[in-house]
N, C-alpha and C positions, 0 to 999 in steps of 0.2 A: 720191514719192505713185505713182506709175502703175508704179516696182515694185512695187509691189500688187498681190495677185493678186484680179478680180471676184470672185471669192468672198470672201476678206478681208475688200475694204473693204464686200461687201452686211454680211459677220458685225459690222462696226466701226458701220455704219450702224442697223444692230437694236438698236444704245444711246446714237442719238446721240434728243434728248425736247426739243429750243428750236430751231429755228429762227435762231439764235443763234450754235450752231455751229459754229467758221473751215472742220467739214472741209469740213461741206457749201460754204464761197467755192469752198474746194480745189476737188473734186470736181468744181465747174461747170467748173474752165478743163482737165477733162482729158479730152479728143476720145472714149475707147471707145466704142461703142455699150451697153455692155454694168452703163459705170457710169452712163451720160447714166441711162438706164432703172432704176435704181436709185432714181436720185439723185432721182426722177417717182415717183416710188414715197412718199419718205419725207418725200418734201415733202407729198403725198400724204395719207399718217398726218399728219404732225404736224398741215394743214391739220383732220382731221376728228377729230383730239384735239381742238381751241383747239378749238372749236366746242363739242362734248364738255362743254370747263368752262365756258364762257360759258353754256353751254345751264345744267350747273347751279346757276351764281349767280344764274343769272336768277334758279331756281326756288327760292333761299331766302331772298326775299325776304320776305314771305314770315312766314314766322316770323324773320327777323333783326330787322322790328318789329316784332315781340312782344315779343321777345328787349331792345328797346330799352325799348318799356312799364314792366320790369322782371319780363316772365312767364323761368319757367326751362322747365315740361315743359309742351312746348306738341304736346298730342298732332293729330296729322293719321285723318282715321276718314271712308270708302267706304266702297261696295258693286259688289256684282255678282253679276250674276244674277235680273233682275228685267223681261228681257223673254223669259227661256225660257218651254214652255207644259209642265216639268217640274222638279221639283231643289227646292233654296234655293233663299235668295234668305243671299246674307255677304258679311258685310259685316268690316272688320278697322277698330283701331288703331288710332295708332303712335306712341310719341313716338324721335325722333330724338336723339340727342346734339352739342352746334350739333361738335361738331369728322369730325361723321359724309359720307363721300365716296364716292357710289356716283357715278364718269359715266357719264350714257345713262340714266340713271333716269329716265322718264317715265310718262305711261301706260298702263299693260300692255297693251290693247290692241294699242301701237305697237310690240308689243317683240317678238319671235318667241318660241319656247318655254323655248327653251333660254336666252335670254337670262331670262326672266323666273325661273326656275329659280334661276341664277345669281342675281341679286340677290335673290328670299325668302331665301337658306339669308344669304345677307348681313345680312339686313337680320334675323328668326332671332337670329344670330349679337350684332348689336352696336348691336340696339335698348336704348332703356333698359326699354321696355316692348312689347309685345307685344299685344292682342284680340283674338281670328276668332268671330267668329256666327253660325248657322248657324241662322234662321229653316225651317222647313218647307213641304210645301204645304198642309197644313192650317190654321194658321194663315196662309196668307195668303188663301187661299179661302177664313175668316172676315172677318178686319178690311182686308181688301183689298193689292194685293204697294204702294200707295203708304201705307199707316197700319204697312205689314208691315215696312220695311225703312225706316222710323224708329225703331218699338220697336225695329228689331235693330241697329245707331243707337247707340243711346245703349246696350244692355246692354251694348257694343262698352265702348264708354268706359266703365262702371260697372265692367269689370268689369279692365281695365285694374291690376296689380297694384303703379304708384306711380302716383298721382291727379294728371291733367294740371289745371292756372294755366289752359289759353288751346288753346282745340278750332278746329282750321278745319279745314272743313265741306265734301269737294262737291258745290255744286246745294241738295243739302235741308237746309230752316232747321229745329233742332231745338231746341226747348223743351227744355232742362237749364239748371242752376244754375250754372251758369260762363259768363266770358268764351269769343264767339266769333267768330267771321265765314263765312257759307255764303256758298257762291259760284261760276258760271259755269265747268268745264272746274278745276275745282283740282285732278285727280287731272294734266293739264298745267304747272298751274303754283304748286304744292307741290310740295318734296321730299317732306315726307309724307304727305300724301291720292297722292302716292304708289307712297310704297312702302304704304300700307297697300294700293291700286287694288293694287295684287300681289300683299301675301299672300293677299290677298280673293281672289283668281280661280286663284292656282297652288293654294288649299284644295283649295279649289269642284271645277277639274278632274283634282282625284282622290278627289275623294270621288265623281263622276258614272261617273271611270274604274271603281270598285271596282263601283260601281248596276250598269254596264256587265254585269258576270262577275253579279252578283242575280237581274236584268230582264233572258235574252240575246234580242236580236234588233231590239231600238228605239238599236244604236247609240252608248249614250247615250256611252261615251268617243270621239267622233268627234266628235257635232253640242251635248256640254254641256245634250241642255232643246229646243237649242231649235225652232222646227219645219219641221223642212228637208222634203224630199218626202219621202226617207227613212220618216223619223222617224211622219207622217202617216200612211203607206199602215202600219207599223208601230200603230200605233193604231187606226185600221181593224181588220185579220186579228188582231191579240193581244186586244183590252183593252188599257183602261185601266189602273195599276199606280199604287202609296199614294201615288207620283215622283207622277201629276200634280195638277197644277193645275186645276180643277173647272171655276172662272169664270175662264178664259183660252180666248179663241177658237181655233182651231173646238170645242176641248173644249163648250163649252159648248152649242152648236148640237145639236152625236152626239150629248149623255146626253139633248137634251131633245124628240130628234126618233128617235128609237132608241127 
């Protein structure tokens, strides 16, 4: 083994996928610092991968329990955009196949933009069915954000190309004629809800980036409609757009005092 260069050994280590690989034991006896450094990096990679696999299996628990009860088409439902001052609330419903694998997929807020975009493509490619619904500021102002979100979630479920026989919902109970369960932090506990959160987040971010060109100066491409300092300054200087939620503070008070 010592006759192999460190570069050759590093190349071999990239192909190692298990801590049980005998190569690792052999290399532990190699006293070259470069080899030991490469070995340490490989063990760290394998440990990280093992944790992601464990996390993924834990996030399939709700789906597995539903399948054990005889359900086949299990939809996860989530929302993005309840808090911003501008833009739609966006919901998504996703039915994943039982053999779906996406190690590292979790609540969209815990993922980087590149990770979300990667999972977004995979989910849309491999899902049995998915649906995304945009509910604009006008509806939010008319019925309030809670009701608008519920309506949007129900629409996302109804628009699935395949009708689900069980629904997993993040936090918000819905009045639907389907077996379902709702639980707190579902996007970090259910792989189907996590998938829905990623679809909703990426689709909303794309929309807000597009709207930043229609309404320049509000920095929608950066703040996604949330009430940042620069966004509030832009409202004071430029006024409101059709994207802004008139029922939200401080916009509501700005209108009242103007």
